[in-house]
C-alpha positions as CSV (number, residue, x, y, z in Angstrom):
1,M,-41.3,48.3,-156.9
2,D,-37.9,47.8,-154.6
3,P,-37.1,43.9,-155.0
4,T,-36.3,43.8,-151.4
5,Q,-40.4,44.0,-150.3
6,D,-43.0,41.2,-149.9
7,P,-44.8,41.5,-153.1
8,R,-47.9,39.9,-151.5
9,I,-51.0,41.7,-150.8
10,K,-51.0,41.6,-147.0
11,T,-54.2,44.4,-146.6
12,V,-57.5,44.9,-148.3
13,V,-60.0,47.6,-148.1
14,I,-63.6,47.4,-148.9
15,V,-65.5,50.5,-149.4
16,G,-69.2,49.6,-148.9
17,G,-71.7,47.5,-147.3
18,G,-74.6,46.1,-148.9
19,T,-75.0,42.9,-150.6
20,A,-71.9,43.6,-152.9
21,G,-69.7,44.6,-150.1
22,W,-71.2,41.4,-147.9
23,M,-70.8,38.9,-150.4
24,T,-66.9,40.5,-151.1
25,A,-66.0,40.0,-147.7
26,A,-67.7,36.5,-146.9
27,A,-65.7,35.2,-150.1
28,L,-62.3,37.0,-149.2
29,A,-62.6,35.8,-145.3
30,R,-63.2,32.0,-146.2
31,L,-60.7,32.1,-149.3
32,I,-58.3,34.9,-148.8
33,V,-58.4,35.8,-145.1
34,P,-56.6,32.2,-144.4
35,G,-53.8,33.0,-146.2
36,G,-52.6,35.9,-143.5
37,V,-54.4,38.9,-145.6
38,R,-56.2,41.1,-143.2
39,V,-59.5,42.5,-144.9
40,T,-61.5,45.3,-143.5
41,L,-64.7,46.8,-144.6
42,V,-65.8,50.3,-144.2
43,E,-69.4,51.3,-144.4
44,S,-71.9,54.2,-143.0
45,V,-75.1,53.5,-141.3
46,E,-76.3,57.1,-142.8
47,I,-75.4,55.8,-146.8
48,G,-78.3,53.7,-147.7
49,T,-78.2,50.9,-150.1
50,V,-80.3,50.4,-153.1
51,G,-81.5,46.9,-151.7
52,V,-83.8,46.1,-154.6
53,G,-82.6,43.3,-155.8
54,E,-84.2,39.9,-154.3
55,S,-84.3,37.5,-157.7
56,T,-81.0,35.5,-158.1
57,L,-79.8,33.0,-160.6
58,P,-78.6,29.2,-160.4
59,H,-74.4,30.6,-160.1
60,I,-75.5,31.8,-156.7
61,R,-75.7,27.7,-155.3
62,A,-72.5,27.1,-156.5
63,F,-71.1,30.7,-154.5
64,N,-73.0,29.6,-151.3
65,E,-71.5,26.1,-151.4
66,R,-68.1,27.5,-152.1
67,L,-68.3,29.6,-149.1
68,G,-70.0,26.2,-146.9
69,I,-73.4,27.7,-146.6
70,D,-75.7,25.5,-145.5
71,E,-79.2,25.5,-147.9
72,A,-81.7,25.3,-145.2
73,E,-79.9,27.8,-143.0
74,F,-79.4,30.2,-145.5
75,M,-82.9,30.3,-146.5
76,K,-84.7,30.3,-143.6
77,A,-82.1,33.6,-143.0
78,T,-82.8,35.1,-146.0
79,R,-86.5,34.0,-146.3
80,A,-86.0,32.7,-149.4
81,T,-88.1,30.7,-151.9
82,F,-87.2,28.4,-154.7
83,K,-86.9,29.5,-158.4
84,L,-87.2,27.7,-161.4
85,G,-87.5,30.6,-164.2
86,I,-88.9,33.8,-165.0
87,Q,-92.5,34.4,-166.2
88,F,-92.7,37.3,-168.9
89,N,-96.2,38.9,-169.6
90,D,-96.7,40.8,-172.8
91,W,-93.4,41.4,-174.1
92,A,-94.3,41.0,-177.9
93,R,-97.8,41.2,-177.6
94,L,-100.2,42.1,-175.1
95,G,-101.5,38.6,-173.5
96,D,-98.5,36.8,-174.5
97,S,-97.2,34.8,-171.9
98,Y,-93.9,32.6,-171.5
99,I,-91.3,31.5,-169.0
100,H,-87.6,31.3,-169.7
101,P,-86.9,28.2,-167.2
102,F,-83.4,27.5,-165.5
103,G,-83.4,24.1,-167.5
104,D,-83.5,22.5,-170.6
105,Y,-86.2,21.8,-173.6
106,G,-86.8,18.2,-174.4
107,A,-85.5,14.7,-172.9
108,P,-82.0,14.1,-172.9
109,G,-80.5,13.4,-176.4
110,G,-81.5,13.8,-179.5
111,E,-78.9,14.6,-183.0
112,V,-79.7,18.1,-183.0
113,P,-81.3,20.7,-180.7
114,F,-84.7,19.4,-179.1
115,H,-86.4,23.1,-180.7
116,H,-85.4,22.0,-184.2
117,Y,-87.7,19.1,-183.7
118,W,-90.3,20.9,-181.9
119,L,-90.4,23.2,-184.9
120,K,-90.7,20.2,-187.6
121,G,-93.6,18.9,-185.3
122,S,-95.4,22.0,-185.2
123,R,-95.5,22.7,-188.7
124,T,-97.8,19.5,-189.2
125,A,-99.7,18.8,-186.3
126,D,-101.0,20.9,-182.8
127,I,-98.6,19.8,-180.1
128,G,-98.5,22.4,-178.1
129,P,-96.0,25.9,-176.9
130,I,-92.3,24.7,-176.6
131,D,-92.9,25.8,-172.9
132,D,-94.9,22.1,-172.0
133,Y,-92.0,20.5,-172.9
134,S,-90.2,21.7,-170.3
135,L,-90.1,20.5,-166.8
136,P,-89.3,23.7,-165.1
137,V,-91.8,25.4,-166.9
138,V,-94.6,23.2,-166.1
139,A,-93.7,22.5,-162.6
140,A,-93.7,26.8,-162.2
141,R,-97.2,27.3,-163.7
142,E,-98.5,24.6,-161.0
143,G,-96.9,26.2,-158.1
144,R,-94.5,23.1,-158.0
145,Y,-90.7,22.5,-157.1
146,A,-89.0,19.6,-155.8
147,P,-84.7,19.6,-156.3
148,P,-83.7,17.9,-159.7
149,S,-82.0,14.7,-159.6
150,D,-78.3,14.1,-159.9
151,D,-78.8,11.1,-162.5
152,A,-78.3,12.8,-165.9
153,R,-79.9,9.9,-167.6
154,S,-83.6,11.4,-165.8
155,L,-85.9,14.0,-167.1
156,M,-85.5,15.3,-163.2
157,S,-82.2,16.0,-164.6
158,T,-82.8,18.7,-166.8
159,Y,-83.2,21.5,-164.8
160,G,-81.4,23.9,-161.8
161,Y,-82.9,26.4,-159.5
162,A,-81.9,29.7,-157.7
163,Y,-83.8,31.8,-155.2
164,Q,-86.0,34.6,-154.2
165,L,-84.8,36.3,-151.1
166,D,-84.7,39.1,-149.2
167,A,-81.2,40.8,-150.4
168,S,-81.3,42.9,-146.7
169,L,-81.1,39.7,-145.0
170,Y,-78.7,37.8,-147.4
171,A,-76.2,41.0,-146.5
172,R,-76.6,40.9,-142.5
173,F,-76.1,36.6,-142.9
174,L,-73.6,37.1,-144.9
175,R,-71.9,39.5,-142.5
176,T,-72.1,37.1,-139.6
177,R,-70.2,34.8,-141.2
178,A,-67.0,37.4,-142.6
179,E,-66.9,39.2,-139.1
180,A,-66.6,35.4,-137.7
181,G,-63.9,34.6,-140.5
182,G,-61.8,37.5,-139.6
183,V,-63.2,40.5,-141.8
184,T,-63.3,43.6,-139.5
185,R,-66.0,46.3,-139.9
186,V,-65.5,49.9,-139.5
187,E,-68.2,52.3,-139.3
188,G,-67.6,55.3,-140.8
189,R,-67.9,57.7,-143.8
190,I,-65.0,58.4,-146.1
191,V,-64.3,61.9,-146.5
192,D,-60.5,61.6,-148.3
193,V,-59.2,59.5,-150.5
194,S,-55.0,59.5,-150.5
195,Q,-53.0,58.5,-154.2
196,D,-49.7,57.4,-154.4
197,G,-47.6,60.6,-156.2
198,M,-45.9,58.0,-158.7
199,S,-48.3,55.7,-159.6
200,G,-52.0,56.9,-158.9
201,D,-52.5,53.9,-156.9
202,I,-54.9,54.6,-154.2
203,R,-52.8,54.7,-150.7
204,S,-55.6,55.2,-148.1
205,V,-59.2,56.2,-147.1
206,T,-60.0,59.0,-144.6
207,L,-63.0,58.8,-142.4
208,D,-65.1,61.5,-141.5
209,R,-64.3,60.8,-137.7
210,G,-60.5,61.0,-138.8
211,D,-59.3,57.5,-139.1
212,V,-56.9,56.5,-141.8
213,I,-57.0,53.1,-143.0
214,E,-54.2,52.6,-145.6
215,A,-54.5,49.1,-148.1
216,D,-52.7,47.2,-150.5
217,L,-55.6,46.3,-152.3
218,F,-59.0,48.2,-152.5
219,I,-62.4,46.9,-153.2
220,D,-65.0,49.6,-154.3
221,C,-68.7,48.5,-153.3
222,S,-70.1,51.9,-153.1
223,G,-72.4,51.5,-155.3
224,F,-73.6,53.9,-158.1
225,R,-71.0,56.8,-156.8
226,G,-68.5,54.8,-157.8
227,L,-66.7,56.4,-154.9
228,L,-63.3,55.1,-155.6
229,V,-62.8,53.6,-159.3
230,E,-64.8,56.8,-160.5
231,Q,-65.1,60.1,-158.1
232,T,-61.2,59.4,-157.4
233,L,-59.7,57.1,-160.1
234,K,-61.8,58.2,-163.3
235,S,-62.4,55.2,-164.9
236,G,-64.7,56.4,-167.3
237,Y,-68.1,55.1,-168.2
238,Q,-69.8,53.4,-171.4
239,D,-73.6,54.9,-171.5
240,W,-76.2,52.4,-173.0
241,S,-79.3,53.9,-172.3
242,N,-79.4,54.7,-176.0
243,W,-80.4,50.1,-176.0
244,L,-81.9,50.3,-172.6
245,P,-83.9,53.7,-171.9
246,C,-85.6,52.5,-168.8
247,D,-83.8,54.9,-166.2
248,R,-85.7,54.8,-162.9
249,A,-87.5,52.5,-160.5
250,V,-89.9,52.6,-158.0
251,A,-90.0,49.7,-155.5
252,M,-92.3,48.8,-152.7
253,P,-93.0,45.4,-150.7
254,C,-96.2,44.2,-149.9
255,A,-98.3,41.8,-148.3
256,S,-100.0,38.4,-150.1
257,D,-102.6,35.5,-149.1
258,Q,-101.2,33.9,-152.9
259,P,-99.8,30.5,-153.2
260,T,-95.7,31.0,-153.9
261,V,-94.6,30.2,-156.8
262,A,-91.3,29.2,-157.8
263,Y,-90.5,32.4,-160.4
264,T,-90.2,35.9,-160.7
265,R,-92.7,37.6,-163.0
266,A,-91.8,40.6,-165.1
267,T,-94.8,42.2,-167.0
268,A,-94.3,45.2,-169.6
269,L,-96.2,47.8,-169.0
270,E,-96.5,51.0,-170.9
271,A,-93.1,52.8,-170.5
272,G,-91.7,49.9,-168.6
273,W,-92.4,46.6,-166.8
274,Q,-92.9,45.3,-163.3
275,F,-91.5,42.9,-161.2
276,R,-92.9,40.4,-158.6
277,I,-90.7,38.4,-156.5
278,P,-92.4,36.0,-153.7
279,L,-90.5,35.8,-150.7
280,Q,-91.9,33.7,-147.5
281,H,-92.9,37.1,-145.7
282,R,-93.7,39.0,-148.8
283,V,-93.7,39.9,-152.2
284,G,-91.0,42.3,-153.4
285,N,-93.0,44.8,-156.3
286,G,-91.3,47.5,-158.6
287,Y,-91.9,49.6,-161.6
288,V,-88.6,49.7,-163.7
289,Y,-89.4,52.6,-165.8
290,C,-88.0,55.2,-168.4
291,S,-88.4,58.9,-167.5
292,S,-89.0,60.3,-170.6
293,F,-92.1,58.4,-171.3
294,I,-93.6,58.8,-167.5
295,D,-92.9,60.7,-165.0
296,Q,-92.1,59.8,-161.1
297,G,-95.3,60.3,-159.5
298,A,-97.4,59.0,-162.3
299,A,-95.3,55.9,-162.3
300,T,-95.5,55.0,-158.6
301,D,-99.4,55.5,-159.0
302,R,-99.5,52.8,-161.6
303,L,-97.1,50.4,-159.1
304,I,-99.6,51.1,-156.0
305,G,-102.9,50.0,-158.2
306,R,-101.0,47.4,-159.4
307,L,-100.0,46.0,-155.9
308,E,-102.0,42.7,-154.8
309,G,-102.1,43.8,-151.3
310,E,-101.3,45.9,-148.1
311,A,-97.7,47.9,-148.9
312,L,-95.6,47.0,-146.4
313,K,-93.0,50.1,-147.3
314,E,-93.1,53.6,-148.2
315,P,-91.8,53.6,-152.4
316,N,-88.0,53.6,-152.6
317,H,-87.0,55.6,-155.7
318,I,-84.0,54.6,-157.4
319,R,-82.4,56.5,-160.4
320,F,-80.0,54.5,-162.9
321,Q,-78.0,54.6,-166.4
322,A,-77.5,51.4,-167.6
323,G,-74.0,50.9,-169.5
324,R,-70.2,49.6,-167.2
325,R,-67.4,51.4,-166.1
326,T,-64.8,51.4,-168.8
327,R,-62.2,50.2,-166.6
328,N,-63.7,47.9,-163.6
329,W,-60.0,47.3,-162.1
330,V,-58.0,50.5,-162.2
331,G,-54.4,50.4,-160.3
332,N,-54.9,48.7,-157.2
333,C,-58.8,49.2,-157.5
334,V,-61.5,46.6,-158.4
335,S,-65.0,47.4,-158.6
336,V,-67.7,45.1,-157.5
337,G,-71.5,45.4,-157.8
338,L,-72.9,48.6,-158.8
339,S,-69.8,50.7,-158.9
340,G,-68.8,48.5,-161.8
341,G,-72.0,49.1,-163.6
342,F,-75.7,48.2,-163.9
343,I,-77.9,46.4,-166.4
344,E,-81.5,46.6,-165.5
345,P,-82.6,43.5,-163.1
346,L,-84.8,42.2,-166.1
347,E,-83.2,38.7,-165.8
348,S,-82.0,38.8,-162.4
349,T,-78.4,39.3,-163.2
350,S,-77.6,41.8,-160.5
351,I,-76.5,39.6,-157.8
352,Y,-74.7,37.7,-160.9
353,L,-72.2,40.3,-161.6
354,I,-71.4,40.5,-158.4
355,Q,-70.5,37.3,-157.7
356,I,-68.7,36.7,-161.2
357,A,-66.5,39.7,-160.2
358,I,-66.1,38.4,-156.8
359,T,-65.1,34.9,-158.7
360,K,-62.9,36.6,-161.3
361,L,-60.9,38.9,-158.5
362,I,-59.9,36.0,-156.2
363,E,-59.5,34.0,-159.5
364,L,-56.6,36.7,-160.5
365,W,-55.7,37.3,-157.1
366,P,-52.6,39.5,-157.7
367,D,-49.2,40.5,-156.2
368,R,-47.7,44.1,-156.2
369,R,-45.8,42.9,-159.1
370,S,-48.9,41.5,-161.5
371,A,-51.6,43.9,-160.9
372,A,-51.2,45.4,-164.4
373,T,-51.6,42.0,-166.6
374,D,-54.1,41.1,-164.0
375,A,-56.2,43.8,-164.0
376,E,-56.3,43.9,-168.2
377,E,-57.8,40.2,-167.8
378,F,-60.6,41.0,-165.3
379,N,-61.4,44.0,-167.4
380,R,-61.6,41.6,-170.4
381,Q,-63.7,39.1,-168.9
382,M,-66.0,41.8,-167.1
383,D,-66.3,43.5,-170.7
384,L,-67.6,40.3,-172.3
385,E,-69.7,39.2,-169.0
386,F,-71.7,43.1,-169.5
387,E,-71.9,43.2,-173.1
388,R,-73.3,39.7,-173.4
389,I,-75.9,40.2,-170.8
390,R,-76.6,43.5,-172.6
391,D,-77.4,41.8,-175.7
392,F,-79.5,39.7,-174.2
393,I,-82.0,42.5,-172.2
394,I,-81.9,44.3,-175.4
395,L,-83.5,41.1,-177.0
396,H,-86.3,41.5,-174.5
397,Y,-87.2,44.7,-176.0
398,A,-86.5,44.7,-179.7
399,A,-88.2,41.7,-180.2
400,T,-91.7,43.2,-179.9
401,E,-94.8,43.4,-181.9
402,R,-96.2,46.1,-179.6
403,T,-97.1,49.5,-181.3
404,D,-99.3,50.8,-178.4
405,S,-96.7,53.3,-176.6
406,P,-94.0,55.5,-177.3
407,L,-91.3,53.2,-175.4
408,W,-92.5,50.1,-177.6
409,N,-92.3,52.1,-180.4
410,H,-88.6,53.2,-179.9
411,V,-87.2,49.7,-179.0
412,R,-88.9,47.9,-181.7
413,T,-87.4,50.0,-184.1
414,M,-83.7,51.3,-182.6
415,T,-81.2,50.1,-184.6
416,L,-78.9,47.1,-182.9
417,P,-75.4,46.4,-181.7
418,D,-74.0,44.3,-184.4
419,S,-73.3,41.6,-181.5
420,L,-77.0,41.4,-181.5
421,A,-78.1,41.9,-184.9
422,G,-76.2,39.1,-186.5
423,K,-77.7,36.6,-183.5
424,I,-81.4,37.1,-184.2
425,E,-80.6,37.0,-188.0
426,L,-78.9,33.5,-187.6
427,F,-81.5,32.2,-185.6
428,R,-84.7,33.6,-187.2
429,E,-83.2,32.3,-190.7
430,R,-81.6,28.7,-189.5
431,G,-82.8,28.1,-185.5
432,V,-79.0,28.4,-184.6
433,V,-78.5,29.6,-181.5
434,Q,-74.9,31.4,-181.8
435,E,-72.6,29.6,-179.0
436,Y,-69.6,31.3,-176.9
437,R,-67.1,30.1,-174.6
438,E,-67.3,33.1,-172.3
439,G,-70.5,34.5,-171.1
440,L,-74.0,34.0,-168.9
441,F,-76.9,33.1,-171.3
442,L,-76.7,29.6,-173.1
443,H,-78.5,28.1,-175.6
444,P,-82.3,27.6,-173.6
445,S,-82.2,30.9,-172.5
446,W,-82.1,32.3,-175.7
447,I,-84.4,29.8,-177.0
448,A,-86.8,30.5,-174.7
449,V,-87.0,34.3,-175.5
450,Y,-86.5,34.0,-179.2
451,L,-89.6,31.8,-179.1
452,G,-91.4,33.4,-176.2
453,Q,-91.3,36.6,-178.4
454,R,-92.1,35.0,-181.8
455,V,-89.2,35.1,-183.1
456,V,-89.5,32.2,-185.4
457,P,-86.9,30.3,-187.5
458,R,-87.8,30.1,-191.3
459,R,-86.7,26.6,-191.5
460,Y,-85.4,23.8,-188.8
461,H,-82.1,21.5,-189.1
462,P,-82.1,19.2,-192.1
463,L,-81.1,16.3,-189.5
464,A,-84.5,16.4,-188.2
465,D,-86.0,15.0,-191.3
466,H,-84.7,11.7,-190.0
467,R,-87.6,11.4,-187.8
468,A,-91.0,10.5,-189.9
469,D,-93.5,13.2,-189.4
470,A,-95.8,11.1,-187.9
471,D,-93.1,9.0,-185.8
472,L,-92.1,12.7,-184.5
473,V,-95.2,13.9,-183.6
474,A,-96.5,10.9,-181.5
475,A,-93.1,11.1,-179.4
476,L,-93.4,15.0,-179.0
477,L,-97.1,14.2,-177.4
478,R,-95.5,11.4,-175.4
479,L,-93.0,13.6,-173.9
480,R,-95.4,16.4,-173.2
481,G,-97.5,13.9,-171.7
482,T,-94.6,12.4,-169.5
483,I,-93.6,16.2,-168.3
484,A,-97.1,17.2,-167.2
485,Q,-97.0,13.8,-165.8
486,A,-93.8,14.8,-163.9
487,A,-94.3,18.0,-162.7
488,G,-97.9,17.0,-161.3
489,R,-96.0,14.3,-158.7
490,L,-94.3,17.2,-157.2
491,P,-95.2,18.8,-153.7
492,T,-96.0,22.4,-154.1
493,Q,-93.5,25.2,-153.2
494,D,-95.1,26.0,-149.9
495,A,-95.2,22.5,-149.0
496,Y,-91.8,21.9,-149.9
497,I,-90.5,24.8,-148.1
498,A,-92.6,24.4,-144.9
499,R,-91.1,21.2,-144.7
500,H,-87.2,22.2,-145.3
501,C,-86.7,25.6,-144.5
502,A,-89.6,27.7,-143.8
503,Y,-88.2,30.8,-141.3
504,D,-89.4,30.6,-137.7
505,R,-92.6,33.5,-138.0
506,S,-92.1,33.8,-134.0
507,A,-89.0,34.8,-133.8
508,A,-89.1,37.5,-136.6
C-alpha cells in the first residue's frame, strides 16, 4: 500500500438485505457510520430471502441493547413473544420430552454443579426429573413469564430469556433504524463483480441497471449463494452432511387459538424434526428433513397434516447443505449469515451466527494495513463458533435410542467427530461437562441435552457425598417445591405481553 494513502476504511458495501443484511446495516449505522464511514446496502426485491428463522437465543438482547433498541418497541414491531427455552419431544425415545432452558438448574451456591446433587439424590429417592429444578423450565411448561431479577441471590436471577419473532418484520424494523442512521439502500441485482488484478480484492459491483458501486470493504449477506465470498472469491465449503444429514425444509405459518407458550418446540419425526414457534399473531411451523429418507411432497403433506390451525401461506421449500465456508473473511470481503455457512436451526442458532459475525467484525474492524491479520483472527473465531454449534447439534441426533426409521438408525450409529465423542464419554463416565473459553453453549445447555436424552453419568462428583442422603433429598424436595411456587406466581405470557408489549392489531 502507498504510505501516503489514508489506510482507513471509508466505504462499505453490504450485498443483500434480509435479516443478515439489515442487522449488519443497523449495527454499522450505530457504531461505524459516526466515524465517517459511508455504508451502502444493495438488495433486489426480485431475490427473495429465506425468512424462516424466527426463534432466537438470549444473546440477541445484548445486540438490541447495544443498538439502543427499546424492548417494548421492538416486540410490538416484530410481534414477538418471550422465550425461556426449547422443548424437545421424541428425541431419545418416542414419548420423551424435555426443555433446554435459558438458565441454571438448582439454586445459587453449592460445592459442585447442581446436577451432581440431583444424580446422588435420584439414586436414593424419587425426587423427580431435573427439569423440575429449573425455574425457566417449570414456568415455560405452565405458559408463564416475567423478566428475571438482577439480584444474584434470588432464585428469580437464575435464568435469561430470548424472543420468538417475525424475522421479516425484524429486518424491516432494523432497516428503518439503519437508514435513519445514514445507511443508503440501493435497489438492484448484481450482474458483475470487479476484482483488483494484483491482490484479488473486490473493487466494485455492477448492478443490472448499470450502476457501478466501489468500496473498501464488502460484506456478503447474499444468503446460500455466497455471491462474493464463494462465487467470486472461491472460499470453499466444508460439508458436514455426514453428521447432519437433513438437507431440506418446508415451512408455513398457521393460525392458532392456543395460549402462547414461552418456548419453541422441536418434535422429532421419522425423517427429521418439526419446529413450532408461537408469535403474537401466528405460529411458525416447519419440517426440517433429510431428502434421502422422504421426498418433498410427503414432507409437505406431513407438515400440513400436523398444523394446529388454518395455513396462512403456501409452503416455502428450502434446500441447504450443513457446513461452513473454509474462510468467512477473504481479502476485503466478510461473509455474514447464510453466506458463511448453515447449521440447521434446531437450537435457534441462525440469528446468533449473524450477530456474532457482526460483533467480531466490529471488534476487529480493519484498516487497509491490517486486513490480513484481522481476517485470520476472524476466521479462527468463526470456525470455533461453527464447530462447537455443530457438535452440540450432532449430540441431539447421536444421543438417541430410536430404531423406528432409517434416519434414526443412521444417526444413532454414525461415527462422531473426535471433538464430540470425547465430551460425551467424559460426561457419561464422570458427569463432567467439558468447558471451553470460546463458543456458544455453556454448562446448563449440555446438561439439558445429555440428561434429557438419557446420557446419564455412571458416577457423580465425590464432593456431593458431603451431604448425607436424607438431608440432601429433603433439601432437593424443598427446592423443587420452592421453584414450583415461584413459577406459579408469575403471570401468563399472554397476560404479560398484553400489559407491556402487544402489537396494535387494529393497525396490522
